[in-house]
mmCIF entry with sequence, helices, sheets and N, C-alpha, C, O atoms, coordinates in Angstrom:
data_MODEL
# 
_entry.id   MODEL 
# 
_entity.id                         1 
_entity.type                       polymer 
_entity.pdbx_number_of_molecules   1 
# 
_entity_poly.entity_id                      1 
_entity_poly.type                           'polypeptide(L)' 
_entity_poly.nstd_linkage                   no 
_entity_poly.nstd_monomer                   no 
_entity_poly.pdbx_seq_one_letter_code       MPKGRRLRGVGAKERRQYEHIKASARKSGRYGRRAKEVAARTVMKQHKAKGHAKGR 
_entity_poly.pdbx_seq_one_letter_code_can   MPKGRRLRGVGAKERRQYEHIKASARKSGRYGRRAKEVAARTVMKQHKAKGHAKGR 
_entity_poly.pdbx_strand_id                 A 
# 
loop_
_entity_poly_seq.entity_id 
_entity_poly_seq.num 
_entity_poly_seq.mon_id 
_entity_poly_seq.hetero 
1 1  MET n 
1 2  PRO n 
1 3  LYS n 
1 4  GLY n 
1 5  ARG n 
1 6  ARG n 
1 7  LEU n 
1 8  ARG n 
1 9  GLY n 
1 10 VAL n 
1 11 GLY n 
1 12 ALA n 
1 13 LYS n 
1 14 GLU n 
1 15 ARG n 
1 16 ARG n 
1 17 GLN n 
1 18 TYR n 
1 19 GLU n 
1 20 HIS n 
1 21 ILE n 
1 22 LYS n 
1 23 ALA n 
1 24 SER n 
1 25 ALA n 
1 26 ARG n 
1 27 LYS n 
1 28 SER n 
1 29 GLY n 
1 30 ARG n 
1 31 TYR n 
1 32 GLY n 
1 33 ARG n 
1 34 ARG n 
1 35 ALA n 
1 36 LYS n 
1 37 GLU n 
1 38 VAL n 
1 39 ALA n 
1 40 ALA n 
1 41 ARG n 
1 42 THR n 
1 43 VAL n 
1 44 MET n 
1 45 LYS n 
1 46 GLN n 
1 47 HIS n 
1 48 LYS n 
1 49 ALA n 
1 50 LYS n 
1 51 GLY n 
1 52 HIS n 
1 53 ALA n 
1 54 LYS n 
1 55 GLY n 
1 56 ARG n 
# 
_struct_asym.id          A 
_struct_asym.entity_id   1 
# 
loop_
_struct_conf.conf_type_id 
_struct_conf.id 
_struct_conf.pdbx_PDB_helix_id 
_struct_conf.beg_label_comp_id 
_struct_conf.beg_label_asym_id 
_struct_conf.beg_label_seq_id 
_struct_conf.pdbx_beg_PDB_ins_code 
_struct_conf.end_label_comp_id 
_struct_conf.end_label_asym_id 
_struct_conf.end_label_seq_id 
_struct_conf.pdbx_end_PDB_ins_code 
_struct_conf.beg_auth_comp_id 
_struct_conf.beg_auth_asym_id 
_struct_conf.beg_auth_seq_id 
_struct_conf.end_auth_comp_id 
_struct_conf.end_auth_asym_id 
_struct_conf.end_auth_seq_id 
_struct_conf.pdbx_PDB_helix_class 
_struct_conf.details 
_struct_conf.pdbx_PDB_helix_length 
HELX_P HELX_P1 AA1 ALA A 12 ? SER A 28 ? ALA A 12 SER A 28 1 ? 17 
HELX_P HELX_P2 AA2 GLY A 32 ? ARG A 34 ? GLY A 32 ARG A 34 5 ? 3  
HELX_P HELX_P3 AA3 ALA A 35 ? ALA A 49 ? ALA A 35 ALA A 49 1 ? 15 
# 
_struct_conf_type.id          HELX_P 
_struct_conf_type.criteria    ? 
_struct_conf_type.reference   ? 
# 
loop_
_atom_site.group_PDB 
_atom_site.id 
_atom_site.type_symbol 
_atom_site.label_atom_id 
_atom_site.label_alt_id 
_atom_site.label_comp_id 
_atom_site.label_asym_id 
_atom_site.label_entity_id 
_atom_site.label_seq_id 
_atom_site.pdbx_PDB_ins_code 
_atom_site.Cartn_x 
_atom_site.Cartn_y 
_atom_site.Cartn_z 
_atom_site.occupancy 
_atom_site.B_iso_or_equiv 
_atom_site.pdbx_formal_charge 
_atom_site.auth_seq_id 
_atom_site.auth_comp_id 
_atom_site.auth_asym_id 
_atom_site.auth_atom_id 
_atom_site.pdbx_PDB_model_num 
ATOM 1   N N  . MET A 1 1  ? -6.184 -4.614  -3.810  1.00 0.00 ? 1  MET A N  1 
ATOM 2   C CA . MET A 1 1  ? -5.086 -5.307  -3.320  1.00 0.00 ? 1  MET A CA 1 
ATOM 3   C C  . MET A 1 1  ? -4.992 -6.731  -3.840  1.00 0.00 ? 1  MET A C  1 
ATOM 4   O O  . MET A 1 1  ? -5.986 -7.457  -3.866  1.00 0.00 ? 1  MET A O  1 
ATOM 5   N N  . PRO A 1 2  ? -3.801 -7.128  -4.253  1.00 0.00 ? 2  PRO A N  1 
ATOM 6   C CA . PRO A 1 2  ? -3.748 -8.526  -4.729  1.00 0.00 ? 2  PRO A CA 1 
ATOM 7   C C  . PRO A 1 2  ? -4.158 -9.616  -3.713  1.00 0.00 ? 2  PRO A C  1 
ATOM 8   O O  . PRO A 1 2  ? -3.423 -9.811  -2.745  1.00 0.00 ? 2  PRO A O  1 
ATOM 9   N N  . LYS A 1 3  ? -5.215 -10.290 -3.864  1.00 0.00 ? 3  LYS A N  1 
ATOM 10  C CA . LYS A 1 3  ? -5.745 -11.317 -3.072  1.00 0.00 ? 3  LYS A CA 1 
ATOM 11  C C  . LYS A 1 3  ? -4.886 -11.849 -1.927  1.00 0.00 ? 3  LYS A C  1 
ATOM 12  O O  . LYS A 1 3  ? -4.543 -13.031 -1.911  1.00 0.00 ? 3  LYS A O  1 
ATOM 13  N N  . GLY A 1 4  ? -4.541 -11.003 -0.985  1.00 0.00 ? 4  GLY A N  1 
ATOM 14  C CA . GLY A 1 4  ? -3.848 -11.397 0.199   1.00 0.00 ? 4  GLY A CA 1 
ATOM 15  C C  . GLY A 1 4  ? -2.389 -11.764 0.043   1.00 0.00 ? 4  GLY A C  1 
ATOM 16  O O  . GLY A 1 4  ? -1.766 -12.211 1.006   1.00 0.00 ? 4  GLY A O  1 
ATOM 17  N N  . ARG A 1 5  ? -1.824 -11.589 -1.141  1.00 0.00 ? 5  ARG A N  1 
ATOM 18  C CA . ARG A 1 5  ? -0.421 -11.952 -1.340  1.00 0.00 ? 5  ARG A CA 1 
ATOM 19  C C  . ARG A 1 5  ? 0.487  -10.845 -0.894  1.00 0.00 ? 5  ARG A C  1 
ATOM 20  O O  . ARG A 1 5  ? 1.657  -11.131 -0.638  1.00 0.00 ? 5  ARG A O  1 
ATOM 21  N N  . ARG A 1 6  ? 0.070  -9.619  -0.778  1.00 0.00 ? 6  ARG A N  1 
ATOM 22  C CA . ARG A 1 6  ? 0.971  -8.541  -0.306  1.00 0.00 ? 6  ARG A CA 1 
ATOM 23  C C  . ARG A 1 6  ? 0.284  -7.811  0.753   1.00 0.00 ? 6  ARG A C  1 
ATOM 24  O O  . ARG A 1 6  ? -0.937 -7.870  0.901   1.00 0.00 ? 6  ARG A O  1 
ATOM 25  N N  . LEU A 1 7  ? 1.101  -7.089  1.525   1.00 0.00 ? 7  LEU A N  1 
ATOM 26  C CA . LEU A 1 7  ? 0.619  -6.224  2.638   1.00 0.00 ? 7  LEU A CA 1 
ATOM 27  C C  . LEU A 1 7  ? -0.083 -7.049  3.697   1.00 0.00 ? 7  LEU A C  1 
ATOM 28  O O  . LEU A 1 7  ? -1.114 -6.634  4.228   1.00 0.00 ? 7  LEU A O  1 
ATOM 29  N N  . ARG A 1 8  ? 0.476  -8.236  4.016   1.00 0.00 ? 8  ARG A N  1 
ATOM 30  C CA . ARG A 1 8  ? -0.066 -9.052  5.052   1.00 0.00 ? 8  ARG A CA 1 
ATOM 31  C C  . ARG A 1 8  ? 0.077  -8.358  6.385   1.00 0.00 ? 8  ARG A C  1 
ATOM 32  O O  . ARG A 1 8  ? 1.126  -7.778  6.665   1.00 0.00 ? 8  ARG A O  1 
ATOM 33  N N  . GLY A 1 9  ? -0.894 -8.398  7.170   1.00 0.00 ? 9  GLY A N  1 
ATOM 34  C CA . GLY A 1 9  ? -0.783 -7.863  8.502   1.00 0.00 ? 9  GLY A CA 1 
ATOM 35  C C  . GLY A 1 9  ? -1.275 -6.318  8.626   1.00 0.00 ? 9  GLY A C  1 
ATOM 36  O O  . GLY A 1 9  ? -1.068 -5.637  9.630   1.00 0.00 ? 9  GLY A O  1 
ATOM 37  N N  . VAL A 1 10 ? -1.885 -5.906  7.586   1.00 0.00 ? 10 VAL A N  1 
ATOM 38  C CA . VAL A 1 10 ? -2.403 -4.527  7.703   1.00 0.00 ? 10 VAL A CA 1 
ATOM 39  C C  . VAL A 1 10 ? -3.931 -4.591  7.744   1.00 0.00 ? 10 VAL A C  1 
ATOM 40  O O  . VAL A 1 10 ? -4.551 -5.534  7.252   1.00 0.00 ? 10 VAL A O  1 
ATOM 41  N N  . GLY A 1 11 ? -4.513 -3.555  8.348   1.00 0.00 ? 11 GLY A N  1 
ATOM 42  C CA . GLY A 1 11 ? -5.983 -3.530  8.522   1.00 0.00 ? 11 GLY A CA 1 
ATOM 43  C C  . GLY A 1 11 ? -6.685 -3.017  7.261   1.00 0.00 ? 11 GLY A C  1 
ATOM 44  O O  . GLY A 1 11 ? -6.068 -2.745  6.231   1.00 0.00 ? 11 GLY A O  1 
ATOM 45  N N  . ALA A 1 12 ? -7.989 -2.903  7.400   1.00 0.00 ? 12 ALA A N  1 
ATOM 46  C CA . ALA A 1 12 ? -8.803 -2.486  6.274   1.00 0.00 ? 12 ALA A CA 1 
ATOM 47  C C  . ALA A 1 12 ? -8.512 -1.115  5.830   1.00 0.00 ? 12 ALA A C  1 
ATOM 48  O O  . ALA A 1 12 ? -8.467 -0.833  4.632   1.00 0.00 ? 12 ALA A O  1 
ATOM 49  N N  . LYS A 1 13 ? -8.305 -0.217  6.809   1.00 0.00 ? 13 LYS A N  1 
ATOM 50  C CA . LYS A 1 13 ? -7.965 1.183   6.496   1.00 0.00 ? 13 LYS A CA 1 
ATOM 51  C C  . LYS A 1 13 ? -6.701 1.290   5.587   1.00 0.00 ? 13 LYS A C  1 
ATOM 52  O O  . LYS A 1 13 ? -6.657 2.028   4.603   1.00 0.00 ? 13 LYS A O  1 
ATOM 53  N N  . GLU A 1 14 ? -5.668 0.483   6.004   1.00 0.00 ? 14 GLU A N  1 
ATOM 54  C CA . GLU A 1 14 ? -4.412 0.540   5.249   1.00 0.00 ? 14 GLU A CA 1 
ATOM 55  C C  . GLU A 1 14 ? -4.655 -0.085  3.822   1.00 0.00 ? 14 GLU A C  1 
ATOM 56  O O  . GLU A 1 14 ? -4.095 0.387   2.832   1.00 0.00 ? 14 GLU A O  1 
ATOM 57  N N  . ARG A 1 15 ? -5.493 -1.143  3.751   1.00 0.00 ? 15 ARG A N  1 
ATOM 58  C CA . ARG A 1 15 ? -5.855 -1.667  2.396   1.00 0.00 ? 15 ARG A CA 1 
ATOM 59  C C  . ARG A 1 15 ? -6.504 -0.574  1.524   1.00 0.00 ? 15 ARG A C  1 
ATOM 60  O O  . ARG A 1 15 ? -6.176 -0.436  0.345   1.00 0.00 ? 15 ARG A O  1 
ATOM 61  N N  . ARG A 1 16 ? -7.415 0.187   2.113   1.00 0.00 ? 16 ARG A N  1 
ATOM 62  C CA . ARG A 1 16 ? -8.120 1.216   1.397   1.00 0.00 ? 16 ARG A CA 1 
ATOM 63  C C  . ARG A 1 16 ? -7.070 2.268   0.861   1.00 0.00 ? 16 ARG A C  1 
ATOM 64  O O  . ARG A 1 16 ? -7.079 2.696   -0.293  1.00 0.00 ? 16 ARG A O  1 
ATOM 65  N N  . GLN A 1 17 ? -6.153 2.637   1.849   1.00 0.00 ? 17 GLN A N  1 
ATOM 66  C CA . GLN A 1 17 ? -5.113 3.588   1.465   1.00 0.00 ? 17 GLN A CA 1 
ATOM 67  C C  . GLN A 1 17 ? -4.245 3.083   0.290   1.00 0.00 ? 17 GLN A C  1 
ATOM 68  O O  . GLN A 1 17 ? -3.873 3.834   -0.612  1.00 0.00 ? 17 GLN A O  1 
ATOM 69  N N  . TYR A 1 18 ? -3.948 1.794   0.349   1.00 0.00 ? 18 TYR A N  1 
ATOM 70  C CA . TYR A 1 18 ? -3.160 1.173   -0.808  1.00 0.00 ? 18 TYR A CA 1 
ATOM 71  C C  . TYR A 1 18 ? -3.923 1.379   -2.103  1.00 0.00 ? 18 TYR A C  1 
ATOM 72  O O  . TYR A 1 18 ? -3.384 1.855   -3.102  1.00 0.00 ? 18 TYR A O  1 
ATOM 73  N N  . GLU A 1 19 ? -5.201 1.005   -2.056  1.00 0.00 ? 19 GLU A N  1 
ATOM 74  C CA . GLU A 1 19 ? -5.984 1.060   -3.370  1.00 0.00 ? 19 GLU A CA 1 
ATOM 75  C C  . GLU A 1 19 ? -6.054 2.493   -3.815  1.00 0.00 ? 19 GLU A C  1 
ATOM 76  O O  . GLU A 1 19 ? -5.954 2.767   -5.011  1.00 0.00 ? 19 GLU A O  1 
ATOM 77  N N  . HIS A 1 20 ? -6.223 3.431   -2.883  1.00 0.00 ? 20 HIS A N  1 
ATOM 78  C CA . HIS A 1 20 ? -6.312 4.843   -3.285  1.00 0.00 ? 20 HIS A CA 1 
ATOM 79  C C  . HIS A 1 20 ? -4.991 5.427   -3.843  1.00 0.00 ? 20 HIS A C  1 
ATOM 80  O O  . HIS A 1 20 ? -4.990 6.181   -4.816  1.00 0.00 ? 20 HIS A O  1 
ATOM 81  N N  . ILE A 1 21 ? -3.915 5.066   -3.217  1.00 0.00 ? 21 ILE A N  1 
ATOM 82  C CA . ILE A 1 21 ? -2.618 5.508   -3.712  1.00 0.00 ? 21 ILE A CA 1 
ATOM 83  C C  . ILE A 1 21 ? -2.260 4.899   -5.072  1.00 0.00 ? 21 ILE A C  1 
ATOM 84  O O  . ILE A 1 21 ? -1.706 5.562   -5.948  1.00 0.00 ? 21 ILE A O  1 
ATOM 85  N N  . LYS A 1 22 ? -2.597 3.610   -5.214  1.00 0.00 ? 22 LYS A N  1 
ATOM 86  C CA . LYS A 1 22 ? -2.318 2.930   -6.415  1.00 0.00 ? 22 LYS A CA 1 
ATOM 87  C C  . LYS A 1 22 ? -3.117 3.575   -7.600  1.00 0.00 ? 22 LYS A C  1 
ATOM 88  O O  . LYS A 1 22 ? -2.564 3.851   -8.665  1.00 0.00 ? 22 LYS A O  1 
ATOM 89  N N  . ALA A 1 23 ? -4.425 3.798   -7.364  1.00 0.00 ? 23 ALA A N  1 
ATOM 90  C CA . ALA A 1 23 ? -5.299 4.338   -8.370  1.00 0.00 ? 23 ALA A CA 1 
ATOM 91  C C  . ALA A 1 23 ? -4.865 5.747   -8.688  1.00 0.00 ? 23 ALA A C  1 
ATOM 92  O O  . ALA A 1 23 ? -4.887 6.119   -9.861  1.00 0.00 ? 23 ALA A O  1 
ATOM 93  N N  . SER A 1 24 ? -4.463 6.577   -7.701  1.00 0.00 ? 24 SER A N  1 
ATOM 94  C CA . SER A 1 24 ? -4.050 7.967   -7.942  1.00 0.00 ? 24 SER A CA 1 
ATOM 95  C C  . SER A 1 24 ? -2.820 7.994   -8.790  1.00 0.00 ? 24 SER A C  1 
ATOM 96  O O  . SER A 1 24 ? -2.685 8.796   -9.715  1.00 0.00 ? 24 SER A O  1 
ATOM 97  N N  . ALA A 1 25 ? -1.845 7.020   -8.427  1.00 0.00 ? 25 ALA A N  1 
ATOM 98  C CA . ALA A 1 25 ? -0.582 6.993   -9.189  1.00 0.00 ? 25 ALA A CA 1 
ATOM 99  C C  . ALA A 1 25 ? -0.769 6.569   -10.627 1.00 0.00 ? 25 ALA A C  1 
ATOM 100 O O  . ALA A 1 25 ? -0.145 7.112   -11.538 1.00 0.00 ? 25 ALA A O  1 
ATOM 101 N N  . ARG A 1 26 ? -1.631 5.597   -10.819 1.00 0.00 ? 26 ARG A N  1 
ATOM 102 C CA . ARG A 1 26 ? -2.040 5.223   -12.257 1.00 0.00 ? 26 ARG A CA 1 
ATOM 103 C C  . ARG A 1 26 ? -2.728 6.243   -12.991 1.00 0.00 ? 26 ARG A C  1 
ATOM 104 O O  . ARG A 1 26 ? -2.484 6.389   -14.189 1.00 0.00 ? 26 ARG A O  1 
ATOM 105 N N  . LYS A 1 27 ? -3.548 6.949   -12.410 1.00 0.00 ? 27 LYS A N  1 
ATOM 106 C CA . LYS A 1 27 ? -4.370 8.057   -13.087 1.00 0.00 ? 27 LYS A CA 1 
ATOM 107 C C  . LYS A 1 27 ? -3.455 9.162   -13.468 1.00 0.00 ? 27 LYS A C  1 
ATOM 108 O O  . LYS A 1 27 ? -3.609 9.700   -14.565 1.00 0.00 ? 27 LYS A O  1 
ATOM 109 N N  . SER A 1 28 ? -2.531 9.543   -12.675 1.00 0.00 ? 28 SER A N  1 
ATOM 110 C CA . SER A 1 28 ? -1.669 10.604  -12.941 1.00 0.00 ? 28 SER A CA 1 
ATOM 111 C C  . SER A 1 28 ? -0.503 10.168  -13.835 1.00 0.00 ? 28 SER A C  1 
ATOM 112 O O  . SER A 1 28 ? 0.163  11.021  -14.422 1.00 0.00 ? 28 SER A O  1 
ATOM 113 N N  . GLY A 1 29 ? -0.251 8.901   -13.950 1.00 0.00 ? 29 GLY A N  1 
ATOM 114 C CA . GLY A 1 29 ? 0.823  8.390   -14.767 1.00 0.00 ? 29 GLY A CA 1 
ATOM 115 C C  . GLY A 1 29 ? 2.239  8.635   -14.164 1.00 0.00 ? 29 GLY A C  1 
ATOM 116 O O  . GLY A 1 29 ? 3.271  8.611   -14.835 1.00 0.00 ? 29 GLY A O  1 
ATOM 117 N N  . ARG A 1 30 ? 2.177  8.863   -12.888 1.00 0.00 ? 30 ARG A N  1 
ATOM 118 C CA . ARG A 1 30 ? 3.413  9.372   -12.212 1.00 0.00 ? 30 ARG A CA 1 
ATOM 119 C C  . ARG A 1 30 ? 4.507  8.294   -12.102 1.00 0.00 ? 30 ARG A C  1 
ATOM 120 O O  . ARG A 1 30 ? 5.680  8.604   -12.313 1.00 0.00 ? 30 ARG A O  1 
ATOM 121 N N  . TYR A 1 31 ? 4.148  7.013   -11.771 1.00 0.00 ? 31 TYR A N  1 
ATOM 122 C CA . TYR A 1 31 ? 5.134  6.000   -11.513 1.00 0.00 ? 31 TYR A CA 1 
ATOM 123 C C  . TYR A 1 31 ? 5.101  4.888   -12.497 1.00 0.00 ? 31 TYR A C  1 
ATOM 124 O O  . TYR A 1 31 ? 5.872  3.941   -12.349 1.00 0.00 ? 31 TYR A O  1 
ATOM 125 N N  . GLY A 1 32 ? 4.199  4.935   -13.571 1.00 0.00 ? 32 GLY A N  1 
ATOM 126 C CA . GLY A 1 32 ? 4.242  3.957   -14.617 1.00 0.00 ? 32 GLY A CA 1 
ATOM 127 C C  . GLY A 1 32 ? 3.869  2.637   -14.000 1.00 0.00 ? 32 GLY A C  1 
ATOM 128 O O  . GLY A 1 32 ? 2.899  2.522   -13.252 1.00 0.00 ? 32 GLY A O  1 
ATOM 129 N N  . ARG A 1 33 ? 4.676  1.629   -14.337 1.00 0.00 ? 33 ARG A N  1 
ATOM 130 C CA . ARG A 1 33 ? 4.476  0.241   -13.936 1.00 0.00 ? 33 ARG A CA 1 
ATOM 131 C C  . ARG A 1 33 ? 4.746  0.036   -12.427 1.00 0.00 ? 33 ARG A C  1 
ATOM 132 O O  . ARG A 1 33 ? 4.389  -1.002  -11.870 1.00 0.00 ? 33 ARG A O  1 
ATOM 133 N N  . ARG A 1 34 ? 5.328  0.952   -11.822 1.00 0.00 ? 34 ARG A N  1 
ATOM 134 C CA . ARG A 1 34 ? 5.730  0.766   -10.329 1.00 0.00 ? 34 ARG A CA 1 
ATOM 135 C C  . ARG A 1 34 ? 4.653  1.347   -9.428  1.00 0.00 ? 34 ARG A C  1 
ATOM 136 O O  . ARG A 1 34 ? 4.927  1.598   -8.254  1.00 0.00 ? 34 ARG A O  1 
ATOM 137 N N  . ALA A 1 35 ? 3.432  1.576   -9.924  1.00 0.00 ? 35 ALA A N  1 
ATOM 138 C CA . ALA A 1 35 ? 2.426  2.134   -9.113  1.00 0.00 ? 35 ALA A CA 1 
ATOM 139 C C  . ALA A 1 35 ? 2.104  1.235   -7.888  1.00 0.00 ? 35 ALA A C  1 
ATOM 140 O O  . ALA A 1 35 ? 1.961  1.725   -6.768  1.00 0.00 ? 35 ALA A O  1 
ATOM 141 N N  . LYS A 1 36 ? 1.992  -0.120  -8.138  1.00 0.00 ? 36 LYS A N  1 
ATOM 142 C CA . LYS A 1 36 ? 1.689  -1.061  -7.033  1.00 0.00 ? 36 LYS A CA 1 
ATOM 143 C C  . LYS A 1 36 ? 2.827  -1.002  -5.961  1.00 0.00 ? 36 LYS A C  1 
ATOM 144 O O  . LYS A 1 36 ? 2.569  -0.966  -4.758  1.00 0.00 ? 36 LYS A O  1 
ATOM 145 N N  . GLU A 1 37 ? 4.057  -0.995  -6.443  1.00 0.00 ? 37 GLU A N  1 
ATOM 146 C CA . GLU A 1 37 ? 5.123  -1.111  -5.602  1.00 0.00 ? 37 GLU A CA 1 
ATOM 147 C C  . GLU A 1 37 ? 5.196  0.153   -4.663  1.00 0.00 ? 37 GLU A C  1 
ATOM 148 O O  . GLU A 1 37 ? 5.361  0.040   -3.449  1.00 0.00 ? 37 GLU A O  1 
ATOM 149 N N  . VAL A 1 38 ? 5.065  1.346   -5.297  1.00 0.00 ? 38 VAL A N  1 
ATOM 150 C CA . VAL A 1 38 ? 5.071  2.603   -4.567  1.00 0.00 ? 38 VAL A CA 1 
ATOM 151 C C  . VAL A 1 38 ? 3.973  2.663   -3.558  1.00 0.00 ? 38 VAL A C  1 
ATOM 152 O O  . VAL A 1 38 ? 4.176  3.067   -2.413  1.00 0.00 ? 38 VAL A O  1 
ATOM 153 N N  . ALA A 1 39 ? 2.798  2.256   -3.989  1.00 0.00 ? 39 ALA A N  1 
ATOM 154 C CA . ALA A 1 39 ? 1.602  2.232   -2.974  1.00 0.00 ? 39 ALA A CA 1 
ATOM 155 C C  . ALA A 1 39 ? 1.911  1.270   -1.809  1.00 0.00 ? 39 ALA A C  1 
ATOM 156 O O  . ALA A 1 39 ? 1.703  1.633   -0.651  1.00 0.00 ? 39 ALA A O  1 
ATOM 157 N N  . ALA A 1 40 ? 2.364  0.150   -2.073  1.00 0.00 ? 40 ALA A N  1 
ATOM 158 C CA . ALA A 1 40 ? 2.693  -0.832  -0.965  1.00 0.00 ? 40 ALA A CA 1 
ATOM 159 C C  . ALA A 1 40 ? 3.717  -0.345  -0.071  1.00 0.00 ? 40 ALA A C  1 
ATOM 160 O O  . ALA A 1 40 ? 3.584  -0.456  1.148   1.00 0.00 ? 40 ALA A O  1 
ATOM 161 N N  . ARG A 1 41 ? 4.820  0.233   -0.647  1.00 0.00 ? 41 ARG A N  1 
ATOM 162 C CA . ARG A 1 41 ? 5.909  0.809   0.221   1.00 0.00 ? 41 ARG A CA 1 
ATOM 163 C C  . ARG A 1 41 ? 5.378  1.958   1.073   1.00 0.00 ? 41 ARG A C  1 
ATOM 164 O O  . ARG A 1 41 ? 5.697  2.011   2.260   1.00 0.00 ? 41 ARG A O  1 
ATOM 165 N N  . THR A 1 42 ? 4.635  2.822   0.562   1.00 0.00 ? 42 THR A N  1 
ATOM 166 C CA . THR A 1 42 ? 4.078  3.951   1.210   1.00 0.00 ? 42 THR A CA 1 
ATOM 167 C C  . THR A 1 42 ? 3.223  3.454   2.440   1.00 0.00 ? 42 THR A C  1 
ATOM 168 O O  . THR A 1 42 ? 3.416  3.901   3.570   1.00 0.00 ? 42 THR A O  1 
ATOM 169 N N  . VAL A 1 43 ? 2.325  2.561   2.170   1.00 0.00 ? 43 VAL A N  1 
ATOM 170 C CA . VAL A 1 43 ? 1.447  2.075   3.212   1.00 0.00 ? 43 VAL A CA 1 
ATOM 171 C C  . VAL A 1 43 ? 2.231  1.409   4.295   1.00 0.00 ? 43 VAL A C  1 
ATOM 172 O O  . VAL A 1 43 ? 1.980  1.671   5.471   1.00 0.00 ? 43 VAL A O  1 
ATOM 173 N N  . MET A 1 44 ? 3.250  0.486   3.934   1.00 0.00 ? 44 MET A N  1 
ATOM 174 C CA . MET A 1 44 ? 4.032  -0.118  4.901   1.00 0.00 ? 44 MET A CA 1 
ATOM 175 C C  . MET A 1 44 ? 4.979  0.819   5.765   1.00 0.00 ? 44 MET A C  1 
ATOM 176 O O  . MET A 1 44 ? 5.313  0.538   6.916   1.00 0.00 ? 44 MET A O  1 
ATOM 177 N N  . LYS A 1 45 ? 5.363  1.930   5.105   1.00 0.00 ? 45 LYS A N  1 
ATOM 178 C CA . LYS A 1 45 ? 6.191  2.885   5.814   1.00 0.00 ? 45 LYS A CA 1 
ATOM 179 C C  . LYS A 1 45 ? 5.280  3.542   6.854   1.00 0.00 ? 45 LYS A C  1 
ATOM 180 O O  . LYS A 1 45 ? 5.737  3.729   7.982   1.00 0.00 ? 45 LYS A O  1 
ATOM 181 N N  . GLN A 1 46 ? 4.052  3.898   6.568   1.00 0.00 ? 46 GLN A N  1 
ATOM 182 C CA . GLN A 1 46 ? 3.221  4.461   7.522   1.00 0.00 ? 46 GLN A CA 1 
ATOM 183 C C  . GLN A 1 46 ? 2.853  3.539   8.570   1.00 0.00 ? 46 GLN A C  1 
ATOM 184 O O  . GLN A 1 46 ? 2.776  3.914   9.740   1.00 0.00 ? 46 GLN A O  1 
ATOM 185 N N  . HIS A 1 47 ? 2.603  2.259   8.181   1.00 0.00 ? 47 HIS A N  1 
ATOM 186 C CA . HIS A 1 47 ? 2.278  1.179   9.134   1.00 0.00 ? 47 HIS A CA 1 
ATOM 187 C C  . HIS A 1 47 ? 3.390  0.977   10.215  1.00 0.00 ? 47 HIS A C  1 
ATOM 188 O O  . HIS A 1 47 ? 3.095  0.774   11.393  1.00 0.00 ? 47 HIS A O  1 
ATOM 189 N N  . LYS A 1 48 ? 4.570  1.036   9.806   1.00 0.00 ? 48 LYS A N  1 
ATOM 190 C CA . LYS A 1 48 ? 5.725  0.852   10.681  1.00 0.00 ? 48 LYS A CA 1 
ATOM 191 C C  . LYS A 1 48 ? 5.860  2.082   11.517  1.00 0.00 ? 48 LYS A C  1 
ATOM 192 O O  . LYS A 1 48 ? 6.187  1.956   12.697  1.00 0.00 ? 48 LYS A O  1 
ATOM 193 N N  . ALA A 1 49 ? 5.629  3.299   10.988  1.00 0.00 ? 49 ALA A N  1 
ATOM 194 C CA . ALA A 1 49 ? 5.838  4.501   11.724  1.00 0.00 ? 49 ALA A CA 1 
ATOM 195 C C  . ALA A 1 49 ? 4.786  4.615   12.921  1.00 0.00 ? 49 ALA A C  1 
ATOM 196 O O  . ALA A 1 49 ? 4.999  5.333   13.898  1.00 0.00 ? 49 ALA A O  1 
ATOM 197 N N  . LYS A 1 50 ? 3.720  3.904   12.775  1.00 0.00 ? 50 LYS A N  1 
ATOM 198 C CA . LYS A 1 50 ? 2.713  3.933   13.877  1.00 0.00 ? 50 LYS A CA 1 
ATOM 199 C C  . LYS A 1 50 ? 3.060  2.894   14.952  1.00 0.00 ? 50 LYS A C  1 
ATOM 200 O O  . LYS A 1 50 ? 2.374  2.783   15.968  1.00 0.00 ? 50 LYS A O  1 
ATOM 201 N N  . GLY A 1 51 ? 4.175  2.110   14.699  1.00 0.00 ? 51 GLY A N  1 
ATOM 202 C CA . GLY A 1 51 ? 4.574  1.197   15.713  1.00 0.00 ? 51 GLY A CA 1 
ATOM 203 C C  . GLY A 1 51 ? 4.066  -0.114  15.588  1.00 0.00 ? 51 GLY A C  1 
ATOM 204 O O  . GLY A 1 51 ? 4.248  -0.903  16.515  1.00 0.00 ? 51 GLY A O  1 
ATOM 205 N N  . HIS A 1 52 ? 3.420  -0.477  14.516  1.00 0.00 ? 52 HIS A N  1 
ATOM 206 C CA . HIS A 1 52 ? 2.888  -1.867  14.305  1.00 0.00 ? 52 HIS A CA 1 
ATOM 207 C C  . HIS A 1 52 ? 4.025  -2.802  13.894  1.00 0.00 ? 52 HIS A C  1 
ATOM 208 O O  . HIS A 1 52 ? 4.909  -2.408  13.134  1.00 0.00 ? 52 HIS A O  1 
ATOM 209 N N  . ALA A 1 53 ? 4.005  -3.985  14.375  1.00 0.00 ? 53 ALA A N  1 
ATOM 210 C CA . ALA A 1 53 ? 4.949  -4.970  14.007  1.00 0.00 ? 53 ALA A CA 1 
ATOM 211 C C  . ALA A 1 53 ? 4.587  -5.526  12.620  1.00 0.00 ? 53 ALA A C  1 
ATOM 212 O O  . ALA A 1 53 ? 3.418  -5.563  12.239  1.00 0.00 ? 53 ALA A O  1 
ATOM 213 N N  . LYS A 1 54 ? 5.673  -5.980  11.836  1.00 0.00 ? 54 LYS A N  1 
ATOM 214 C CA . LYS A 1 54 ? 5.360  -6.559  10.578  1.00 0.00 ? 54 LYS A CA 1 
ATOM 215 C C  . LYS A 1 54 ? 4.608  -7.935  10.780  1.00 0.00 ? 54 LYS A C  1 
ATOM 216 O O  . LYS A 1 54 ? 5.000  -8.766  11.599  1.00 0.00 ? 54 LYS A O  1 
ATOM 217 N N  . GLY A 1 55 ? 3.592  -8.102  10.043  1.00 0.00 ? 55 GLY A N  1 
ATOM 218 C CA . GLY A 1 55 ? 2.844  -9.343  10.023  1.00 0.00 ? 55 GLY A CA 1 
ATOM 219 C C  . GLY A 1 55 ? 1.859  -9.488  11.158  1.00 0.00 ? 55 GLY A C  1 
ATOM 220 O O  . GLY A 1 55 ? 1.329  -10.577 11.378  1.00 0.00 ? 55 GLY A O  1 
ATOM 221 N N  . ARG A 1 56 ? 1.600  -8.419  11.883  1.00 0.00 ? 56 ARG A N  1 
ATOM 222 C CA . ARG A 1 56 ? 0.695  -8.512  12.958  1.00 0.00 ? 56 ARG A CA 1 
ATOM 223 C C  . ARG A 1 56 ? -0.576 -7.678  12.652  1.00 0.00 ? 56 ARG A C  1 
ATOM 224 O O  . ARG A 1 56 ? -1.494 -7.629  13.472  1.00 0.00 ? 56 ARG A O  1 
# 
């Protein structure tokens, strides 16, 4: 994860999910340069679905 600049307010588990999704996307070549964006959006979507507020 980029040194605290993105995905503020998420826990350690969600940070690990972000890294895993990003690595998987890069390895498969599925999203090209958008791997970081796709990983961040996926984690935040799950974060919000759990009922967490943004930035908390």
